[in-house]
N, CA, C and O atoms as CSV, one atom per row, in Angstrom:
chain,resi,resn,atom,element,x,y,z
A,1,MET,N,N,2.000,6.189,-22.697
A,1,MET,CA,C,3.501,5.549,-21.629
A,1,MET,C,C,2.178,4.517,-20.934
A,1,MET,O,O,2.508,3.356,-21.179
A,2,PHE,N,N,1.210,4.528,-20.387
A,2,PHE,CA,C,0.517,3.258,-19.583
A,2,PHE,C,C,-0.635,3.232,-20.256
A,2,PHE,O,O,-1.396,4.024,-20.812
A,3,GLU,N,N,-0.482,1.403,-19.914
A,3,GLU,CA,C,-1.900,0.652,-21.098
A,3,GLU,C,C,-2.961,0.990,-19.782
A,3,GLU,O,O,-2.570,0.874,-18.620
A,4,ASN,N,N,-4.044,1.327,-20.052
A,4,ASN,CA,C,-5.098,1.255,-18.995
A,4,ASN,C,C,-6.138,0.431,-19.759
A,4,ASN,O,O,-7.025,0.871,-20.490
A,5,LYS,N,N,-5.836,-1.005,-19.418
A,5,LYS,CA,C,-6.935,-1.792,-20.165
A,5,LYS,C,C,-7.914,-2.355,-18.811
A,5,LYS,O,O,-7.428,-2.561,-17.699
A,6,MET,N,N,-9.345,-2.548,-19.139
A,6,MET,CA,C,-10.268,-2.273,-18.607
A,6,MET,C,C,-10.673,-3.676,-17.532
A,6,MET,O,O,-11.472,-4.574,-17.796
A,7,THR,N,N,-9.936,-3.535,-16.415
A,7,THR,CA,C,-9.401,-5.077,-15.751
A,7,THR,C,C,-10.710,-4.781,-14.448
A,7,THR,O,O,-10.861,-5.726,-13.673
A,8,HIS,N,N,-11.460,-3.745,-14.257
A,8,HIS,CA,C,-12.216,-4.221,-13.486
A,8,HIS,C,C,-13.666,-3.039,-13.614
A,8,HIS,O,O,-13.920,-2.121,-14.394
A,9,LYS,N,N,-14.298,-3.559,-12.569
A,9,LYS,CA,C,-16.100,-3.162,-12.759
A,9,LYS,C,C,-16.321,-2.672,-11.634
A,9,LYS,O,O,-15.709,-3.091,-10.652
A,10,LEU,N,N,-17.362,-1.554,-11.534
A,10,LEU,CA,C,-18.055,-1.273,-10.190
A,10,LEU,C,C,-18.874,-2.062,-9.291
A,10,LEU,O,O,-19.293,-3.124,-9.752
A,11,ASN,N,N,-19.077,-1.865,-8.518
A,11,ASN,CA,C,-19.655,-3.045,-7.983
A,11,ASN,C,C,-21.202,-2.477,-8.170
A,11,ASN,O,O,-21.504,-1.597,-8.977
A,12,HIS,N,N,-22.128,-3.147,-7.270
A,12,HIS,CA,C,-23.601,-2.807,-7.731
A,12,HIS,C,C,-24.110,-1.109,-6.998
A,12,HIS,O,O,-25.133,-0.549,-7.390
A,13,THR,N,N,-23.231,-0.524,-5.962
A,13,THR,CA,C,-23.544,0.324,-5.081
A,13,THR,C,C,-22.567,1.674,-6.080
A,13,THR,O,O,-22.651,2.898,-6.185
A,14,GLY,N,N,-21.822,0.767,-6.563
A,14,GLY,CA,C,-20.955,1.760,-7.692
A,14,GLY,C,C,-19.794,2.842,-6.665
A,14,GLY,O,O,-19.198,3.788,-7.180
A,15,ASN,N,N,-19.693,2.584,-5.634
A,15,ASN,CA,C,-18.590,2.819,-5.064
A,15,ASN,C,C,-17.126,1.660,-4.441
A,15,ASN,O,O,-16.448,1.455,-3.434
A,16,VAL,N,N,-17.263,1.280,-5.558
A,16,VAL,CA,C,-16.095,-0.066,-5.250
A,16,VAL,C,C,-15.502,-0.565,-6.450
A,16,VAL,O,O,-16.335,-0.806,-7.324
A,17,ALA,N,N,-14.147,-0.825,-6.798
A,17,ALA,CA,C,-13.644,-0.535,-7.795
A,17,ALA,C,C,-13.407,-2.152,-7.769
A,17,ALA,O,O,-12.600,-2.350,-6.860
A,18,VAL,N,N,-13.765,-3.390,-8.379
A,18,VAL,CA,C,-13.942,-4.755,-8.536
A,18,VAL,C,C,-13.211,-5.441,-9.475
A,18,VAL,O,O,-13.594,-5.509,-10.643
A,19,SER,N,N,-11.825,-6.148,-8.946
A,19,SER,CA,C,-11.315,-6.925,-10.847
A,19,SER,C,C,-12.049,-7.567,-11.103
A,19,SER,O,O,-12.645,-8.137,-10.189
A,20,THR,N,N,-12.358,-7.794,-12.277
A,20,THR,CA,C,-12.762,-8.535,-13.052
A,20,THR,C,C,-11.625,-10.084,-13.363
A,20,THR,O,O,-12.275,-11.104,-13.592
A,21,ASP,N,N,-10.132,-10.249,-13.371
A,21,ASP,CA,C,-9.213,-10.948,-13.666
A,21,ASP,C,C,-8.410,-11.379,-12.342
A,21,ASP,O,O,-7.579,-12.287,-12.342
A,22,ARG,N,N,-8.688,-10.773,-11.444
A,22,ARG,CA,C,-8.062,-11.487,-10.196
A,22,ARG,C,C,-8.808,-12.170,-9.058
A,22,ARG,O,O,-9.996,-11.902,-8.883
A,23,HIS,N,N,-8.325,-12.831,-8.462
A,23,HIS,CA,C,-8.568,-13.233,-6.824
A,23,HIS,C,C,-8.231,-13.295,-6.281
A,23,HIS,O,O,-7.039,-13.509,-6.502
A,24,TRP,N,N,-8.681,-13.219,-4.570
A,24,TRP,CA,C,-7.810,-13.483,-3.480
A,24,TRP,C,C,-7.421,-15.112,-3.474
A,24,TRP,O,O,-8.137,-15.930,-4.051
A,25,MET,N,N,-6.425,-15.419,-2.885
A,25,MET,CA,C,-5.775,-16.462,-2.980
A,25,MET,C,C,-6.032,-17.180,-1.495
A,25,MET,O,O,-5.195,-16.588,-0.813
A,26,ALA,N,N,-6.696,-18.099,-0.617
A,26,ALA,CA,C,-7.022,-18.648,0.327
A,26,ALA,C,C,-5.161,-17.962,0.952
A,26,ALA,O,O,-4.102,-17.592,0.446
A,27,VAL,N,N,-5.804,-18.162,2.372
A,27,VAL,CA,C,-5.049,-17.797,2.944
A,27,VAL,C,C,-4.340,-19.684,4.378
A,27,VAL,O,O,-4.852,-19.999,5.452
A,28,THR,N,N,-3.133,-20.376,3.654
A,28,THR,CA,C,-3.173,-21.580,4.197
A,28,THR,C,C,-2.012,-21.112,5.584
A,28,THR,O,O,-1.866,-20.009,6.112
A,29,ASP,N,N,-1.283,-22.494,5.890
A,29,ASP,CA,C,-0.243,-22.816,6.378
A,29,ASP,C,C,1.311,-21.844,6.054
A,29,ASP,O,O,2.293,-21.366,6.622
A,30,THR,N,N,0.821,-21.956,5.051
A,30,THR,CA,C,2.313,-21.367,4.331
A,30,THR,C,C,2.097,-19.974,2.867
A,30,THR,O,O,2.873,-19.500,2.037
A,31,ALA,N,N,1.232,-19.846,3.063
A,31,ALA,CA,C,1.006,-18.228,1.969
A,31,ALA,C,C,0.408,-17.813,2.884
A,31,ALA,O,O,-0.008,-18.580,3.753
A,32,PRO,N,N,0.203,-16.461,2.934
A,32,PRO,CA,C,1.451,-15.709,2.080
A,32,PRO,C,C,2.137,-16.197,3.411
A,32,PRO,O,O,1.792,-16.852,4.395
A,33,PRO,N,N,3.254,-15.574,2.974
A,33,PRO,CA,C,5.059,-16.110,4.189
A,33,PRO,C,C,4.257,-14.705,4.818
A,33,PRO,O,O,3.607,-13.725,4.454
A,34,ALA,N,N,4.961,-15.563,6.369
A,34,ALA,CA,C,5.043,-15.049,7.602
A,34,ALA,C,C,5.610,-13.527,7.489
A,34,ALA,O,O,6.618,-13.387,6.797
A,35,GLY,N,N,5.135,-12.551,8.014
A,35,GLY,CA,C,5.910,-11.160,8.354
A,35,GLY,C,C,6.272,-10.239,6.720
A,35,GLY,O,O,7.087,-9.332,6.553
A,36,VAL,N,N,5.524,-10.750,5.904
A,36,VAL,CA,C,5.931,-10.224,4.314
A,36,VAL,C,C,4.529,-9.317,4.105
A,36,VAL,O,O,3.413,-9.778,4.344
A,37,LYS,N,N,4.785,-7.884,3.596
A,37,LYS,CA,C,3.648,-6.665,3.681
A,37,LYS,C,C,2.717,-7.445,2.113
A,37,LYS,O,O,3.122,-7.807,1.008
A,38,CYS,N,N,1.492,-7.431,2.707
A,38,CYS,CA,C,0.463,-7.680,1.416
A,38,CYS,C,C,-0.532,-7.112,1.720
A,38,CYS,O,O,-0.638,-6.453,2.754
A,39,ASN,N,N,-1.976,-7.359,0.362
A,39,ASN,CA,C,-3.023,-7.156,0.748
A,39,ASN,C,C,-3.971,-8.340,1.240
A,39,ASN,O,O,-3.886,-9.460,0.736
A,40,LEU,N,N,-4.875,-8.032,2.248
A,40,LEU,CA,C,-5.277,-9.368,2.776
A,40,LEU,C,C,-6.596,-8.611,3.181
A,40,LEU,O,O,-6.816,-7.476,3.603
A,41,LEU,N,N,-7.708,-10.144,2.759
A,41,LEU,CA,C,-9.170,-9.816,3.219
A,41,LEU,C,C,-8.860,-10.500,4.788
A,41,LEU,O,O,-8.411,-11.591,5.139
A,42,THR,N,N,-9.225,-9.563,5.362
A,42,THR,CA,C,-9.913,-10.239,6.565
A,42,THR,C,C,-10.931,-11.285,6.760
A,42,THR,O,O,-11.599,-11.519,5.753
A,43,ARG,N,N,-11.330,-12.268,8.269
A,43,ARG,CA,C,-12.661,-13.034,7.667
A,43,ARG,C,C,-14.049,-12.507,7.294
A,43,ARG,O,O,-14.934,-12.983,6.582
A,44,TYR,N,N,-13.936,-11.078,8.183
A,44,TYR,CA,C,-15.526,-10.268,8.120
A,44,TYR,C,C,-14.722,-9.394,6.846
A,44,TYR,O,O,-13.871,-8.598,7.241
A,45,GLY,N,N,-14.871,-9.462,5.804
A,45,GLY,CA,C,-14.434,-9.411,4.891
A,45,GLY,C,C,-13.578,-7.778,4.155
A,45,GLY,O,O,-13.573,-6.990,3.209
A,46,VAL,N,N,-13.208,-7.984,4.941
A,46,VAL,CA,C,-12.478,-6.091,4.882
A,46,VAL,C,C,-10.647,-5.989,4.357
A,46,VAL,O,O,-9.517,-6.257,4.763
A,47,ALA,N,N,-11.115,-5.614,3.608
A,47,ALA,CA,C,-9.283,-5.380,2.867
A,47,ALA,C,C,-8.429,-4.291,3.491
A,47,ALA,O,O,-8.745,-3.103,3.535
A,48,ILE,N,N,-7.230,-4.864,4.004
A,48,ILE,CA,C,-6.073,-4.119,4.610
A,48,ILE,C,C,-4.846,-4.477,3.557
A,48,ILE,O,O,-4.742,-5.422,2.775
A,49,ILE,N,N,-4.067,-3.506,3.794
A,49,ILE,CA,C,-2.267,-3.937,3.785
A,49,ILE,C,C,-1.833,-4.316,5.136
A,49,ILE,O,O,-2.440,-3.675,5.994
A,50,GLY,N,N,-0.954,-5.177,5.613
A,50,GLY,CA,C,-0.321,-5.908,6.235
A,50,GLY,C,C,0.202,-7.247,6.121
A,50,GLY,O,O,-0.058,-7.947,5.142
A,51,THR,N,N,1.082,-7.719,7.280
A,51,THR,CA,C,1.737,-8.860,7.347
A,51,THR,C,C,0.380,-9.917,8.446
A,51,THR,O,O,-0.627,-9.478,9.002
A,52,VAL,N,N,0.834,-11.143,8.416
A,52,VAL,CA,C,0.608,-12.576,8.902
A,52,VAL,C,C,1.845,-12.599,9.556
A,52,VAL,O,O,2.965,-12.189,9.251
A,53,THR,N,N,1.259,-13.323,10.771
A,53,THR,CA,C,1.902,-14.243,11.520
A,53,THR,C,C,1.409,-15.102,12.319
A,53,THR,O,O,0.339,-14.690,12.767
A,54,ALA,N,N,1.732,-16.235,12.754
A,54,ALA,CA,C,1.580,-17.342,13.310
A,54,ALA,C,C,0.463,-17.107,14.330
A,54,ALA,O,O,-0.472,-17.898,14.456
A,55,SER,N,N,0.636,-15.663,15.264
A,55,SER,CA,C,-0.606,-15.749,15.567
A,55,SER,C,C,-2.081,-15.338,14.965
A,55,SER,O,O,-3.226,-15.781,15.043
A,56,ASN,N,N,-1.351,-14.144,14.264
A,56,ASN,CA,C,-3.011,-13.610,13.415
A,56,ASN,C,C,-3.484,-14.648,12.483
A,56,ASN,O,O,-4.702,-14.794,12.380
A,57,ARG,N,N,-2.734,-15.351,11.826
A,57,ARG,CA,C,-3.231,-16.073,10.114
A,57,ARG,C,C,-4.503,-17.024,10.468
A,57,ARG,O,O,-4.810,-17.755,9.526
A,58,PRO,N,N,-5.279,-17.158,11.596
A,58,PRO,CA,C,-6.810,-17.314,11.734
A,58,PRO,C,C,-7.806,-16.485,11.450
A,58,PRO,O,O,-8.973,-16.778,11.192
A,59,ASP,N,N,-7.051,-14.904,11.533
A,59,ASP,CA,C,-7.992,-13.430,11.140
A,59,ASP,C,C,-8.248,-13.616,9.634
A,59,ASP,O,O,-9.301,-13.239,9.119
A,60,PHE,N,N,-7.347,-14.152,9.005
A,60,PHE,CA,C,-7.544,-13.935,6.871
A,60,PHE,C,C,-8.275,-14.857,6.546
A,60,PHE,O,O,-8.283,-16.027,6.930
A,61,ALA,N,N,-8.970,-14.273,5.751
A,61,ALA,CA,C,-9.526,-15.692,4.834
A,61,ALA,C,C,-8.822,-15.715,3.333
A,61,ALA,O,O,-8.805,-16.764,2.690
A,62,GLY,N,N,-8.005,-13.995,2.606
A,62,GLY,CA,C,-7.447,-14.027,1.522
A,62,GLY,C,C,-6.265,-13.313,1.563
A,62,GLY,O,O,-5.849,-12.490,2.379
A,63,TRP,N,N,-5.774,-13.783,0.508
A,63,TRP,CA,C,-4.231,-12.438,0.213
A,63,TRP,C,C,-3.600,-12.403,-1.183
A,63,TRP,O,O,-3.344,-13.263,-2.025
A,64,GLU,N,N,-3.471,-11.266,-1.114
A,64,GLU,CA,C,-2.750,-11.288,-2.717
A,64,GLU,C,C,-1.727,-10.563,-2.425
A,64,GLU,O,O,-1.717,-9.909,-1.382
A,65,PRO,N,N,-0.417,-10.549,-3.525
A,65,PRO,CA,C,0.526,-10.003,-3.691
A,65,PRO,C,C,0.527,-8.143,-4.163
A,65,PRO,O,O,0.022,-7.747,-5.213
A,66,LEU,N,N,1.159,-7.270,-3.197
A,66,LEU,CA,C,0.789,-5.903,-3.686
A,66,LEU,C,C,1.134,-5.859,-5.105
A,66,LEU,O,O,1.785,-6.738,-5.669
A,67,ALA,N,N,0.586,-4.598,-5.773
A,67,ALA,CA,C,0.533,-4.229,-7.048
A,67,ALA,C,C,1.885,-4.344,-7.500
A,67,ALA,O,O,2.559,-4.770,-6.562
A,68,ARG,N,N,2.360,-4.214,-8.196
A,68,ARG,CA,C,3.955,-3.250,-9.056
A,68,ARG,C,C,3.789,-1.957,-9.661
A,68,ARG,O,O,3.084,-1.659,-10.625
A,69,VAL,N,N,4.310,-1.451,-9.171
A,69,VAL,CA,C,4.108,-0.127,-9.412
A,69,VAL,C,C,5.160,0.131,-11.089
A,69,VAL,O,O,6.379,-0.037,-11.133
A,70,PRO,N,N,4.541,0.434,-11.951
A,70,PRO,CA,C,5.112,0.759,-13.577
A,70,PRO,C,C,6.438,1.836,-13.589
A,70,PRO,O,O,6.504,3.039,-13.334
A,71,ASP,N,N,7.156,1.133,-13.883
A,71,ASP,CA,C,8.440,1.813,-14.689
A,71,ASP,C,C,7.610,2.854,-15.116
A,71,ASP,O,O,6.774,2.793,-16.018
A,72,GLY,N,N,8.042,4.324,-14.038
A,72,GLY,CA,C,7.930,5.645,-15.070
A,72,GLY,C,C,6.517,6.795,-14.493
A,72,GLY,O,O,6.280,8.001,-14.564
A,73,MET,N,N,5.692,5.292,-13.795
A,73,MET,CA,C,4.623,6.388,-12.627
A,73,MET,C,C,5.117,7.021,-11.973
A,73,MET,O,O,4.628,8.151,-11.981
A,74,LEU,N,N,6.156,6.859,-11.142
A,74,LEU,CA,C,6.314,7.888,-10.133
A,74,LEU,C,C,7.882,8.400,-10.688
A,74,LEU,O,O,8.724,7.836,-11.387
A,75,THR,N,N,7.840,9.666,-10.062
A,75,THR,CA,C,9.209,10.297,-9.804
A,75,THR,C,C,9.604,9.976,-8.671
A,75,THR,O,O,8.660,10.107,-7.892
A,76,ILE,N,N,11.186,9.355,-7.776
A,76,ILE,CA,C,11.030,8.917,-6.931
A,76,ILE,C,C,12.299,9.926,-6.097
A,76,ILE,O,O,13.276,9.182,-6.016
A,77,HIS,N,N,12.447,10.509,-5.828
A,77,HIS,CA,C,12.655,11.644,-5.109
A,77,HIS,C,C,14.224,11.120,-3.925
A,77,HIS,O,O,13.906,10.822,-2.773
A,78,PRO,N,N,15.293,11.070,-4.177
A,78,PRO,CA,C,16.142,10.578,-3.077
A,78,PRO,C,C,16.388,11.420,-1.574
A,78,PRO,O,O,16.879,12.528,-1.786
A,79,CYS,N,N,16.215,11.208,-0.499
A,79,CYS,CA,C,16.345,12.009,0.702
A,79,CYS,C,C,17.421,12.506,0.545
A,79,CYS,O,O,18.257,11.653,0.244
A,80,PRO,N,N,17.853,13.613,0.613
A,80,PRO,CA,C,18.900,13.928,1.437
A,80,PRO,C,C,19.176,13.480,2.448
A,80,PRO,O,O,18.409,13.280,3.390
A,81,ASP,N,N,20.959,13.138,2.355
A,81,ASP,CA,C,21.122,13.672,3.536
A,81,ASP,C,C,21.858,14.589,4.612
A,81,ASP,O,O,23.041,14.540,4.946
A,82,LEU,N,N,20.967,15.341,5.018
A,82,LEU,CA,C,20.950,16.394,5.915
A,82,LEU,C,C,22.011,16.698,7.381
A,82,LEU,O,O,22.517,17.718,7.848
A,83,GLY,N,N,22.018,15.186,7.794
A,83,GLY,CA,C,22.195,15.382,9.322
A,83,GLY,C,C,21.151,15.473,10.065
A,83,GLY,O,O,19.971,15.550,9.722
A,84,THR,N,N,21.698,15.461,11.292
A,84,THR,CA,C,20.096,15.853,12.470
A,84,THR,C,C,19.589,17.364,12.240
A,84,THR,O,O,20.195,18.097,11.459
A,85,GLY,N,N,18.735,17.694,12.773
A,85,GLY,CA,C,18.448,19.245,12.912
A,85,GLY,C,C,16.931,19.506,12.290
A,85,GLY,O,O,16.094,20.359,12.585
A,86,TYR,N,N,16.897,17.991,10.908
A,86,TYR,CA,C,16.080,19.062,10.072
A,86,TYR,C,C,14.840,18.115,10.319
A,86,TYR,O,O,14.751,17.272,11.211
A,87,LYS,N,N,13.722,18.474,9.171
A,87,LYS,CA,C,12.429,18.054,9.194
A,87,LYS,C,C,12.032,17.878,7.752
A,87,LYS,O,O,12.442,18.587,6.834
A,88,LEU,N,N,10.892,16.501,7.594
A,88,LEU,CA,C,10.130,17.228,6.530
A,88,LEU,C,C,8.911,17.603,6.696
A,88,LEU,O,O,8.110,17.101,7.484
A,89,GLU,N,N,8.725,18.493,5.966
A,89,GLU,CA,C,7.531,19.199,6.240
A,89,GLU,C,C,6.711,19.628,4.889
A,89,GLU,O,O,7.328,19.748,3.831
A,90,PHE,N,N,5.038,19.896,4.974
A,90,PHE,CA,C,4.792,20.297,3.636
A,90,PHE,C,C,4.059,21.411,3.697
A,90,PHE,O,O,2.843,21.406,3.893
A,91,ARG,N,N,4.875,22.599,3.506
A,91,ARG,CA,C,4.812,23.855,3.068
A,91,ARG,C,C,4.509,24.498,1.675
A,91,ARG,O,O,5.278,24.109,0.795
A,92,GLY,N,N,3.512,25.441,1.262
A,92,GLY,CA,C,3.429,25.880,0.295
A,92,GLY,C,C,3.168,24.412,-1.263
A,92,GLY,O,O,3.500,24.515,-2.444
A,93,GLY,N,N,2.705,23.620,-0.782
A,93,GLY,CA,C,2.422,22.742,-2.037
A,93,GLY,C,C,3.430,21.419,-2.219
A,93,GLY,O,O,3.036,20.309,-2.576
A,94,ASN,N,N,4.800,21.767,-1.900
A,94,ASN,CA,C,5.126,21.328,-1.352
A,94,ASN,C,C,6.188,20.783,-0.240
A,94,ASN,O,O,6.351,21.472,0.767
A,95,PHE,N,N,7.142,19.185,-0.440
A,95,PHE,CA,C,7.417,18.613,0.387
A,95,PHE,C,C,8.905,19.675,1.015
A,95,PHE,O,O,9.628,19.876,0.040
A,96,GLN,N,N,9.265,20.087,1.796
A,96,GLN,CA,C,10.599,20.809,2.024
A,96,GLN,C,C,11.109,20.115,3.234
A,96,GLN,O,O,10.338,19.669,4.084
A,97,PHE,N,N,12.428,20.019,3.322
A,97,PHE,CA,C,13.059,19.819,4.732
A,97,PHE,C,C,13.773,21.023,5.193
A,97,PHE,O,O,14.646,21.767,4.746
A,98,VAL,N,N,13.091,20.929,6.219
A,98,VAL,CA,C,13.399,22.565,7.156
A,98,VAL,C,C,14.149,22.677,8.602
A,98,VAL,O,O,13.337,22.181,9.382
A,99,LYS,N,N,15.050,22.996,9.185
A,99,LYS,CA,C,15.678,23.017,10.452
A,99,LYS,C,C,14.689,22.976,11.423
A,99,LYS,O,O,13.735,23.724,11.633
A,100,GLN,N,N,15.225,21.603,12.184
A,100,GLN,CA,C,14.217,21.751,13.290
A,100,GLN,C,C,13.570,23.303,14.081
A,100,GLN,O,O,12.462,23.841,14.093
A,101,TYR,N,N,14.215,23.461,14.372
A,101,TYR,CA,C,13.761,24.832,14.998
A,101,TYR,C,C,12.860,25.706,14.330
A,101,TYR,O,O,12.110,26.371,15.045
A,102,GLU,N,N,12.785,25.841,13.017
A,102,GLU,CA,C,12.002,26.389,12.006
A,102,GLU,C,C,10.850,25.967,11.807
A,102,GLU,O,O,9.966,26.720,11.397
A,103,ALA,N,N,10.609,24.462,12.104
A,103,ALA,CA,C,9.243,23.758,12.382
A,103,ALA,C,C,8.587,24.266,13.628
A,103,ALA,O,O,7.385,24.400,13.854
A,104,GLU,N,N,9.478,24.487,14.287
A,104,GLU,CA,C,8.671,24.520,15.761
A,104,GLU,C,C,8.253,25.587,16.360
A,104,GLU,O,O,7.816,25.751,17.500
A,105,LYS,N,N,8.521,26.717,14.990
A,105,LYS,CA,C,7.677,28.187,15.304
A,105,LYS,C,C,6.598,28.485,14.930
A,105,LYS,O,O,6.119,29.577,15.235
């Protein structure tokens, strides 16, 4: 279903997967677009997901778009319209919507 071609290798310590076919793009005055979520490389070499603004642009050295999720990889369940008074909780290995007063017991 999903093609798993080798596009990475492990670094010298064996604890970081590094791409063999992609590189960080330089942060410039116009790239990445301000206010858009993307992968960012700080000037200290730390990779984060975030947004660039005019004031924090100098803090970043590189960027790349977020990876696309292939069709069929995730099963997305629409959030039911339950109105007010419900809370999403993880119970018994599953997420469940429970009435707020039940969640607080």
